[in-house]
C-alpha positions in Angstrom: 101.5 104.5 110.7 103.1 101.1 111.1 103.7 99.4 114.4 107.4 99.1 115.3 108.4 95.9 117.1 111.8 95.4 118.7 112.4 91.7 119.3 114.8 90.5 122.0 116.1 87.0 121.3 113.6 85.2 123.5 110.8 86.7 121.3 112.7 86.3 118.0 113.0 82.5 118.7 109.2 82.3 119.1 108.7 83.4 115.5 110.6 80.3 114.3 110.2 77.6 117.0 106.8 76.8 118.3 106.7 77.5 122.1 104.4 79.5 124.4 103.9 82.9 122.9 104.5 81.9 119.3 100.9 82.1 118.3 100.6 85.7 119.6 103.8 86.8 117.8 102.7 85.2 114.5 99.4 87.0 114.9 101.2 90.4 115.4 103.5 89.7 112.4 101.0 88.2 110.1 101.0 91.1 107.6 104.5 92.5 106.9 102.9 95.7 105.5 101.6 96.7 109.0 104.8 96.7 111.0 108.6 97.3 111.0 110.9 95.0 113.0 114.3 95.4 114.6 116.9 93.5 116.5 120.4 94.2 117.8 122.9 92.3 115.8 123.8 90.1 118.8 120.4 88.5 118.4 121.8 86.4 115.5 124.4 84.9 117.8 121.9 84.3 120.7 119.3 82.9 118.3 121.8 80.4 116.9 122.8 79.3 120.4 119.1 78.9 121.5 118.2 76.9 118.4 121.3 74.7 118.5 120.7 74.0 122.2 117.2 72.7 121.2 118.9 70.5 118.6 121.3 69.0 121.2 118.4 68.5 123.6 116.5 66.6 120.8 113.5 68.9 120.8 114.1 70.2 117.3 115.5 68.0 114.5 118.8 68.9 112.9 117.3 69.3 109.4 114.7 71.7 110.9 117.4 73.7 112.7 119.3 74.2 109.5 116.1 75.4 107.8 115.3 77.8 110.7 118.8 79.2 110.6 118.8 79.8 106.9 115.3 81.4 107.1 116.5 83.7 109.9 119.5 84.9 108.0 117.2 85.6 105.0 114.7 87.4 107.1 117.3 89.5 108.9 118.5 90.8 105.6 115.0 91.3 104.1 112.7 92.2 106.9 114.6 93.5 110.0 116.4 96.6 110.9 119.6 95.0 112.4 121.1 97.5 114.7 124.9 97.3 114.9 126.7 97.2 118.2 128.6 100.4 118.8 130.6 102.0 121.6 127.6 104.2 122.5 125.3 101.2 122.5 127.7 99.3 124.9 127.9 102.4 127.1 124.1 102.5 127.3 124.0 98.8 128.1 126.5 99.4 131.0 124.2 102.2 132.4 121.2 99.9 132.1 123.0 97.2 134.1 123.7 99.8 136.8 120.0 100.7 137.0 118.4 97.2 136.6 119.1 93.6 137.4 120.0 92.6 133.8 122.4 90.2 132.1 124.8 91.7 129.7 123.1 90.7 126.4 119.7 91.7 127.8 121.0 95.1 128.6 122.4 95.4 125.1 119.0 94.4 123.6 117.2 97.0 125.7 119.8 99.7 124.9 119.3 99.0 121.2 115.5 99.6 121.5 116.0 102.7 123.5 118.5 104.0 121.0 116.1 103.6 118.2 113.2 105.2 120.1 115.4 108.2 120.8 117.0 108.7 117.4 114.6 107.4 114.7 111.2 109.3 114.6 109.2 106.4 113.3 110.4 104.3 116.2 109.4 106.6 119.0 106.4 104.4 119.8 108.3 101.1 119.5 107.0 98.0 121.3 109.8 96.0 123.0 108.9 92.3 122.8 110.5 89.9 125.3 109.5 86.8 127.4 112.2 87.6 130.0 110.5 88.9 133.1 113.4 91.1 134.4 114.0 92.5 130.9 110.3 93.2 130.5 110.2 95.1 133.8 113.3 97.0 132.9 111.9 98.0 129.6 108.7 99.2 131.2 110.7 101.1 133.9 112.6 102.8 131.0 109.3 104.0 129.6 108.9 101.6 126.8 105.7 99.9 125.7 106.7 96.3 126.4 104.9 93.0 125.5 105.4 89.5 126.8 103.8 87.4 124.1 103.2 84.6 126.7 100.9 86.7 128.8 99.9 90.0 127.0 
């Protein structure tokens, strides 16, 4: 059985921009035949914001940013289950905010993973990957296996 990895945006960025935790994620995703990957569709927006911010700060060159964004779009189509945002996903996110100290998009990311683990048999043992400490704790509190690639 394949591993199932659900990437929040902080983890997704580490697959494309070298930063602490990147090596661990590249190791986990080295062989595409051994895992399935998923994100909530909002990750595309958050990812673009994070990478463009690095461009404005001068830590990633513009030409590299364009290549990264093109690669992400290609990978999302070819290698990721991209979970659409729905009314029920938003409602789950609202409930998560009431239970945990989460930002709105973080709650939506966690809601996406929880939805998959509850509705798709192969995703029951999904591993939620994030470098955000509050989101990591909330995921664990919700019963998910959660990985922080910078420490785990």
